[in-house]
N, C-alpha and C positions, 0 to 999 in steps of 0.2 A: 504494500500500500504506500503510495507516495506521501511525502510530508505535506501538511496543510499549507496553503498559500500564506504569504506574509500578511500581517494585519491590513484589512481593507480600510479605505478612507481616501480623502482627497489627496493627501500626501503622507507618506510614511514619516513618523516622527524624526528618525535619524536623518532623513533627507532634508527635512525642514530645518533642523538644527545645523546641518552641514551648510545649508544655504546661508543661515544666520552667521555662521563662522566666517564664510567667505566675505560676507558684507562687512563684518567687523574688521577683518584683516585688510580689506580694501586693496589698493594698489601696492601696499607694502613698500612705500617710498623710503629711501635711505640715502645717506651721504657717505657712509662707511660700513664695512662689513661687521664692525662691532655692534651695530644696531640690529643686525639680522639674527633671528632665532628660528627654531622649529617648534612645532607643536604636534604631538601625537594625536591622530584622529581615527575615528572608527574603531572597529573591533574585529578580530578574527575568531572563528568558532573554537579554535584551540587555545585562544588567549593572545594577549598582546594587541598592539594597534594594527589597523589595516594599512596605515601609511603615515606620512608626515607632510605638513604644509609649512612653507616659509612665511614669516611675518616680521614686521619691523617694530622695534621698541620705540621708534621715533613717533609713530602715529597710533599705536594700539595699546590699550590698557591691558597689561599683563594679567592682572587678577580676573578681569572680566573674561578675557580670552581663555584662561585656564578653567574657569567655572563652566563656560559654554562648551569647551572641548570635552570636559568630563561628562556633562549631560549628554552630549552627542554620542560619545563612546558607550555610555550606559544604555542609552536608547537602542543602539545597534546591537549590543549584547542581548538585551531582552528580545529583540526581533529575531535574532539568531536562535535563541532558545525556543521560542514559540514555533518557528518555522522548521527547526531541525536541520537548518542549513549546515553544510560542511565547508571546510576550507582546506587549503593545501598545507596548513600548519607551518609554513616557512616563517622563520623569524624575520621581521622587517627591522633593519637597523636604521638609526637616525643618521641621515646623510649630512647633516649640518646645513648651514645656509651662508650665503655671501651676497654682498651688494654688487649687482651687475647692472650697469647703465641706469643707476638710480633706483633700482627695485631689488628687494630681497628675493633670491631664488634658491631653491634647493641645490646643494652642491652635486656635481655629477662626477663619475669616475674620472673623466677627462680633466675637470677643473680641480680635482683633488691631487693631481700629479704635481 
């Protein structure tokens, strides 16, 4: 028997909260890499975050961001439990972030060299 579908509604809570996070982060403007940070977002069925997003301490309230990211991750964990969704269980590492052309971006393997 297949798992039940995710909770129905106009928008799944974790998706709504992720959208709010994106709005809060905004363009993540920066003038130096020291202003760039990462935040863990989402959840995997086996535990841990689904990924990381870059944000700027220059324009984003860190406490508000952390609280919203926690709410979003918890919502996604609840949705995973209800749906029985599985994941690949691969651990997602924090890639770090840097200021590139005035915007915080996740570091890539190439930029980490």
